[in-house]
C-alpha positions as CSV (number, residue, x, y, z in Angstrom):
1,M,1.4,8.3,24.6
2,S,0.2,6.1,27.0
3,G,1.4,4.0,29.9
4,G,5.4,5.4,29.3
5,T,4.4,3.8,25.6
6,V,5.4,6.1,22.5
7,R,3.7,5.3,19.1
8,L,5.9,6.7,16.1
9,R,4.4,6.7,12.8
10,L,6.4,5.8,9.9
11,D,5.9,7.2,6.1
12,V,7.7,4.7,4.0
13,A,8.3,4.4,0.0
14,Y,9.9,1.1,-1.9
15,D,10.4,-0.6,-4.8
16,G,8.8,-3.9,-4.5
17,A,11.0,-5.9,-7.3
18,A,13.3,-7.6,-4.9
19,F,11.0,-8.1,-2.3
20,S,8.5,-10.6,-1.6
21,G,5.5,-8.4,-0.6
22,W,5.3,-6.4,2.4
23,A,4.6,-9.0,5.1
24,R,7.6,-10.5,7.3
25,Q,8.1,-14.6,5.8
26,P,10.9,-16.7,7.0
27,G,13.6,-17.2,4.4
28,L,12.6,-14.3,2.5
29,R,13.4,-10.8,1.7
30,T,10.2,-8.6,2.3
31,V,9.6,-5.4,3.2
32,Q,8.6,-5.7,6.8
33,G,11.5,-7.8,7.2
34,A,14.3,-5.2,6.6
35,L,12.7,-2.6,8.3
36,E,12.5,-4.5,11.6
37,A,15.5,-6.1,11.3
38,A,17.0,-2.3,11.1
39,L,14.7,-1.6,14.1
40,A,16.1,-4.3,15.8
41,T,20.0,-2.9,15.5
42,V,18.7,0.5,16.5
43,F,17.3,-0.8,19.6
44,T,19.4,-3.7,20.4
45,R,20.3,-2.5,23.9
46,W,17.0,-1.7,24.9
47,G,14.8,-4.4,25.4
48,E,12.7,-6.4,22.6
49,P,13.2,-4.4,19.3
50,P,9.7,-3.2,17.9
51,Q,7.5,-4.2,15.5
52,L,5.8,-2.8,12.8
53,T,1.3,-2.3,11.8
54,V,1.4,-1.5,8.3
55,A,-1.6,0.2,6.7
56,G,-1.4,-2.1,3.8
57,R,0.2,-5.2,3.1
58,T,1.4,-4.9,-0.2
59,D,1.9,-8.2,-2.4
60,A,5.2,-9.7,-4.1
61,G,6.2,-7.1,-6.6
62,V,4.1,-4.3,-5.6
63,H,5.5,-0.8,-5.0
64,A,5.0,2.2,-2.8
65,T,5.1,5.7,-2.4
66,G,3.1,6.4,0.2
67,Q,3.1,3.5,2.8
68,V,2.4,4.1,6.0
69,A,3.1,2.1,9.4
70,H,3.0,2.6,13.3
71,L,5.7,1.1,16.0
72,D,5.3,1.1,19.8
73,L,8.6,2.6,22.2
74,D,8.7,1.6,25.3
75,A,10.4,4.2,27.6
76,A,13.8,3.4,27.6
77,Q,13.5,2.9,24.0
78,W,12.2,6.4,23.7
79,A,14.4,7.8,26.5
80,A,17.7,6.0,24.2
81,L,16.2,8.0,21.0
82,A,15.5,11.6,22.4
83,R,18.8,11.7,24.4
84,P,20.4,15.3,23.8
85,R,22.7,14.8,19.9
86,R,25.3,16.6,19.1
87,A,25.0,19.6,16.5
88,T,25.2,18.6,13.0
89,A,28.5,20.3,10.6
90,D,26.4,23.6,10.0
91,G,25.4,23.9,13.7
92,A,21.7,22.5,13.0
93,Q,20.6,20.5,16.1
94,R,19.3,17.3,15.3
95,G,15.7,16.2,16.7
96,P,15.3,12.5,17.7
97,L,13.4,11.3,15.1
98,D,15.9,12.5,12.4
99,G,18.7,9.9,13.8
100,L,16.0,7.1,14.2
101,V,15.2,8.0,10.3
102,K,19.0,8.0,9.1
103,R,20.0,5.0,11.1
104,V,17.3,2.8,9.5
105,N,17.7,3.9,6.1
106,G,21.2,3.4,6.8
107,I,20.6,0.1,7.2
108,A,17.4,-1.6,5.7
109,G,17.7,1.0,2.7
110,A,21.3,0.3,1.9
111,D,20.4,-0.7,-1.3
112,G,18.0,2.0,-2.0
113,D,15.0,0.4,-2.6
114,V,13.3,0.7,0.7
115,V,13.3,4.4,2.4
116,V,11.6,6.0,5.5
117,T,10.3,9.2,4.1
118,G,9.2,10.7,7.4
119,A,8.7,9.7,11.3
120,S,6.6,11.4,13.9
121,V,4.8,11.1,17.2
122,A,1.5,9.6,16.2
123,P,-1.8,11.3,17.7
124,D,-3.6,9.8,20.0
125,G,-5.7,6.8,19.1
126,F,-3.6,6.5,15.6
127,D,-3.7,2.8,14.2
128,A,-1.9,2.6,10.9
129,R,-4.1,-0.4,10.1
130,F,-7.4,0.4,11.4
131,S,-7.6,4.2,11.4
132,P,-7.5,4.8,7.3
133,L,-10.5,5.9,5.6
134,W,-9.2,5.1,2.3
135,R,-6.1,3.5,0.3
136,R,-5.3,4.6,-2.9
137,Y,-3.2,3.0,-5.7
138,E,-2.4,3.7,-9.5
139,Y,-1.2,1.3,-12.0
140,R,0.7,2.6,-15.4
141,V,0.0,0.9,-18.9
142,A,2.2,2.0,-21.7
143,D,0.3,0.9,-24.7
144,A,1.3,1.2,-28.6
145,D,0.2,5.0,-27.7
146,A,2.8,5.5,-25.2
147,V,6.7,6.5,-25.1
148,Y,8.7,3.3,-24.0
149,D,11.0,4.7,-21.3
150,P,13.4,1.7,-20.0
151,R,14.1,3.4,-16.7
152,R,10.5,2.9,-16.0
153,R,10.3,-0.6,-17.0
154,G,10.1,-2.2,-13.7
155,H,7.2,0.2,-12.8
156,T,5.1,-0.3,-16.2
157,L,3.4,-2.6,-17.7
158,W,4.4,-3.1,-21.5
159,Y,1.2,-3.5,-23.6
160,P,2.2,-4.2,-27.4
161,G,-1.1,-3.4,-28.7
162,R,-3.6,-0.2,-28.7
163,L,-6.0,0.4,-26.0
164,D,-9.1,2.2,-25.6
165,P,-8.9,4.2,-23.0
166,A,-12.6,5.7,-23.1
167,A,-13.6,2.1,-23.1
168,M,-11.8,1.2,-20.1
169,E,-13.1,4.2,-18.5
170,R,-16.7,3.0,-18.9
171,G,-15.7,-0.5,-17.6
172,A,-14.2,1.0,-14.3
173,L,-17.2,3.0,-13.9
174,T,-19.4,0.0,-13.5
175,L,-17.3,-1.4,-10.5
176,L,-18.0,1.7,-8.3
177,G,-19.5,1.9,-5.0
178,L,-20.1,-0.7,-2.4
179,H,-20.1,-4.4,-3.6
180,D,-19.0,-7.8,-3.2
181,F,-15.9,-7.9,-5.1
182,A,-15.4,-11.5,-4.9
183,A,-14.6,-12.1,-8.9
184,F,-11.9,-9.9,-8.6
185,C,-10.2,-10.9,-5.2
186,K,-7.9,-14.1,-4.9
187,P,-10.3,-16.3,-2.2
188,R,-9.0,-16.8,1.7
189,E,-10.7,-18.8,3.8
190,G,-13.3,-16.7,6.0
191,A,-12.4,-13.6,4.7
192,T,-15.0,-11.4,3.1
193,T,-14.7,-9.4,-0.3
194,I,-17.0,-6.7,0.7
195,R,-15.5,-3.2,-0.2
196,T,-16.6,-0.1,-1.3
197,L,-14.7,1.2,-4.1
198,Q,-14.6,5.0,-3.9
199,A,-13.1,5.6,-7.4
200,F,-11.5,4.1,-10.3
201,R,-10.6,6.3,-13.6
202,W,-8.1,6.1,-16.3
203,D,-6.3,8.9,-17.5
204,R,-3.3,9.2,-20.1
205,E,-0.3,10.9,-19.5
206,P,1.3,13.6,-21.3
207,D,4.1,10.9,-22.5
208,G,1.0,8.4,-23.9
209,V,1.4,6.0,-20.7
210,L,-2.3,5.1,-19.0
211,V,-2.9,5.6,-15.4
212,A,-5.5,3.6,-13.5
213,S,-6.4,5.6,-10.2
214,L,-8.2,3.8,-7.8
215,Q,-9.3,4.4,-4.1
216,A,-11.2,2.1,-1.5
217,D,-11.7,1.9,2.1
218,A,-9.6,-1.5,1.8
219,F,-8.8,-4.1,-1.0
220,C,-8.8,-7.4,-0.6
221,H,-5.8,-10.0,-2.3
222,S,-5.2,-9.2,-5.8
223,M,-8.4,-7.2,-6.3
224,V,-6.2,-4.1,-7.8
225,R,-4.6,-5.8,-10.3
226,A,-7.8,-8.3,-11.3
227,M,-9.8,-4.7,-11.8
228,V,-6.7,-3.0,-13.8
229,G,-6.5,-6.8,-15.8
230,A,-10.6,-6.7,-16.4
231,T,-10.7,-3.2,-17.6
232,I,-7.5,-4.0,-20.0
233,A,-9.7,-6.6,-21.4
234,V,-12.3,-3.8,-22.4
235,G,-9.7,-1.6,-23.8
236,E,-8.5,-4.6,-26.0
237,G,-12.3,-4.7,-27.4
238,R,-12.4,-8.4,-25.9
239,F,-15.6,-7.8,-24.5
240,G,-18.0,-4.3,-23.5
241,A,-18.1,-2.5,-20.4
242,E,-21.3,-3.7,-19.5
243,R,-19.6,-7.5,-18.9
244,L,-17.5,-6.5,-16.0
245,E,-20.4,-5.5,-13.9
246,E,-22.1,-8.7,-15.2
247,L,-18.7,-10.4,-13.7
248,R,-18.9,-8.6,-10.5
249,V,-22.7,-9.6,-10.0
250,A,-22.0,-13.5,-10.9
251,G,-19.4,-13.0,-7.7
252,E,-17.1,-16.1,-8.8
253,R,-13.4,-15.9,-10.2
254,T,-13.2,-15.8,-13.9
255,S,-10.9,-17.0,-17.2
256,A,-12.6,-14.0,-18.8
257,F,-9.6,-11.6,-18.2
258,K,-5.8,-11.9,-16.8
259,V,-4.7,-10.3,-13.4
260,A,-2.3,-7.6,-14.3
261,P,1.5,-8.3,-13.6
262,A,2.3,-6.6,-10.0
263,R,5.4,-4.3,-11.4
264,G,2.8,-1.6,-13.1
265,L,1.3,-1.3,-9.5
266,T,1.9,1.4,-6.5
267,L,0.6,2.3,-3.4
268,T,0.4,6.2,-3.5
269,E,-1.4,7.2,-0.4
270,V,-3.3,6.3,2.7
271,G,-5.8,8.6,4.1
272,Y,-6.6,9.2,7.5
273,P,-9.5,11.3,9.4
274,S,-8.5,14.2,11.5
275,D,-6.8,13.7,14.9
276,H,-9.9,13.8,17.0
277,E,-11.9,11.1,14.8
278,L,-8.9,8.6,14.7
279,A,-9.8,6.5,17.6
280,G,-13.4,6.2,16.5
281,R,-12.2,5.1,13.3
282,A,-10.2,2.2,14.7
283,A,-12.3,1.2,17.2
284,Q,-15.0,1.0,14.1
285,T,-12.9,-0.9,11.8
286,R,-11.3,-2.8,14.5
287,A,-14.9,-4.4,15.0
288,R,-16.1,-4.8,11.7
289,R,-12.9,-6.8,10.8
290,T,-13.1,-9.0,14.1
291,E,-16.3,-10.3,13.0
292,P,-16.8,-13.6,11.2
293,G,-15.6,-13.8,8.0
294,S,-13.4,-10.6,8.0
295,S,-10.0,-9.6,7.0
296,D,-6.9,-6.8,6.6
297,S,-6.5,-4.9,3.6
298,V,-4.4,-6.6,1.2
299,G,-2.9,-4.4,-1.9
300,G,-2.1,-6.5,-4.9
């Protein structure tokens, strides 16, 4: 809490199929737009509605089970939220954030495709955008050796042939580390494509579905889906794993592979440092991203 302002952390999950990405866009349904409209309704009598700052701006069609955002409430908004509530039918007392979660979900999540899974008063120094140490994504692919579950069709890429996960794993390993990932990022003017890819592996689940797990300090635009598409190309035998390293070193966009569709991708977790390190991490990241040629993290 600073100067009467209270910062809240929201944990959010959503099915991205019906959203045009996270970021607010005029005339389009987005996750940020839906949640901020709900917050505006909740705080309609108490000044300017709060706005959200997010850990990773996911692209259109990308899902999330572990998205994180923060919002700042002024003194009047916090007082309205914290006023005493009537006990529930079973006699339990509702906390101020329980009511906020229930109301936001009742408005924004009426269709069930976006849910605030938790709300808490953020520790001092917390910034959803600048404090993370890493973001983690997973991508699901059902090839010819997998069980096709129609209930998961909106979250899984159906691939009609047979893929070689061992070859895909070898390809993924060539991309690990601190590199310029220009070959795997959609170019944005003035934006850096230098990232640290901390983990990238492929595993086959008991039902046969191939799942890629990727973790980095941040991802640039389309980077996850491009790297998934590139390793799929290795898995189908179009070229060898060493070709991915060659493409990365070349540092140019290429037509050697297809970018994987958004529907198979999910943001699963955002990692933060311990509470006493939050402010320092945010300052460090903010300084780096405000340098010429920097940009925010984008999932997709």
